[in-house]
C-alpha positions in Angstrom: 12.0 -19.7 -2.8 11.5 -18.3 0.7 12.0 -19.9 4.1 11.8 -18.3 7.5 11.7 -19.4 11.1 11.0 -17.1 14.0 10.3 -17.8 17.7 8.8 -15.3 20.1 8.7 -15.5 23.9 6.9 -12.9 25.9 7.4 -11.9 29.5 4.1 -10.1 29.8 4.4 -7.1 27.5 8.1 -7.5 26.7 9.6 -10.3 24.7 12.5 -11.7 22.8 12.6 -12.8 19.2 14.9 -15.1 17.3 14.7 -15.1 13.5 16.3 -16.8 10.4 15.3 -16.0 6.9 16.4 -17.4 3.5 15.3 -16.0 0.2 16.4 -17.1 -3.3 15.0 -15.4 -6.3 15.9 -14.0 -9.7 16.4 -10.4 -10.7 14.2 -9.1 -13.5 15.5 -6.8 -16.2 13.2 -3.8 -16.9 15.3 -2.0 -19.4 13.2 -1.2 -22.5 14.1 -3.2 -25.6 12.0 -1.5 -28.2 12.7 1.5 -30.5 16.5 1.3 -29.8 18.9 2.6 -32.4 22.6 3.0 -32.9 24.0 6.6 -32.3 23.4 7.3 -36.0 19.6 7.1 -35.2 19.0 5.0 -38.4 20.3 1.5 -37.6 18.0 -0.5 -35.3 19.2 -2.5 -32.4 17.0 -5.6 -32.8 18.6 -8.6 -31.2 19.1 -8.9 -27.4 21.0 -11.1 -25.1 20.3 -11.2 -21.3 22.2 -12.9 -18.6 20.7 -13.0 -15.1 22.0 -14.7 -11.9 19.8 -15.7 -9.0 20.2 -13.7 -5.9 20.4 -15.4 -2.4 19.9 -13.7 0.9 20.3 -15.1 4.4 19.5 -13.3 7.7 19.8 -14.5 11.3 19.2 -12.3 14.3 17.6 -11.6 17.7 15.8 -8.7 19.1 13.3 -7.3 21.6 9.6 -7.2 21.1 6.9 -5.2 22.8 3.2 -6.1 22.9 0.2 -4.0 23.9 -3.2 -5.6 24.5 -6.5 -3.9 24.8 -8.4 -4.3 28.1 -10.9 -6.7 26.5 -8.0 -8.8 25.2 -9.4 -8.8 21.6 -6.9 -6.4 20.0 -3.1 -6.7 20.2 -0.4 -4.5 18.7 3.2 -5.8 18.5 6.4 -4.1 17.7 9.1 -6.6 16.7 12.7 -5.5 16.1 15.6 -7.7 15.0 19.4 -7.0 14.9 21.6 -9.5 13.2 23.9 -10.5 10.3 22.9 -10.9 6.7 24.6 -12.2 3.6 23.6 -11.4 0.0 25.1 -13.1 -3.0 24.4 -13.0 -6.8 22.0 -10.8 -8.7 24.2 -10.0 -11.7 22.2 -8.7 -14.6 23.7 -8.0 -18.1 21.7 -6.9 -21.2 23.4 -6.4 -24.6 21.8 -5.5 -27.9 23.1 -6.2 -31.4 22.2 -3.9 -34.3 21.4 -5.0 -37.8 25.0 -3.9 -38.7 26.4 -6.5 -36.2 27.6 -4.0 -33.6 27.1 -5.1 -30.0 26.0 -2.5 -27.4 26.0 -2.9 -23.7 22.6 -1.6 -22.6 22.2 -2.5 -18.9 24.6 -3.9 -16.3 24.5 -4.6 -12.6 27.4 -6.4 -11.1 25.3 -8.1 -8.4 26.3 -8.5 -4.7 28.8 -10.5 -2.7 28.5 -9.3 0.9 28.8 -11.9 3.6 28.7 -10.2 7.0 26.4 -7.2 6.9 25.0 -5.7 10.1 21.3 -5.6 9.6 18.2 -4.2 11.4 14.7 -5.4 10.7 11.4 -4.1 12.2 7.8 -5.1 12.0 4.6 -3.6 13.3 1.7 -6.1 13.6 -1.9 -5.7 14.5 -4.1 -8.7 15.6 -7.8 -8.8 16.3 -9.1 -12.0 18.0 -12.6 -12.8 16.7 -13.3 -15.3 19.5 -11.3 -17.1 22.2 -10.2 -19.9 19.8 -9.6 -18.0 16.5 -7.5 -14.9 15.7 -7.6 -12.9 12.5 
């Protein structure tokens, strides 16, 4: 799930930007789980257990913008910058494998995140072409 809200206000070519973003998604394990064997190279690891926690990110910030318009007014380039605070929580991933002999092996582990006040910078370069006076693309 993603949610974002941003507001721009321009004073001719210079502007200010306020931004809030919320993202909630799940990590995805990419560790291979085929052709795995115990250190003896004979006993296969053939049963797997995975635990994954959702990851949540929140950002809020402000920043300056700059906009440059062509003389015809049809083309616009914008540079948006944002400075703010972010929090990131979750994302723990743990993959274990059990061999046919019953031995459990930790295969992949990431402890996740728990950071609440992280100074963050975001930037965006946007190009806009207006097809006519009422529609922009």
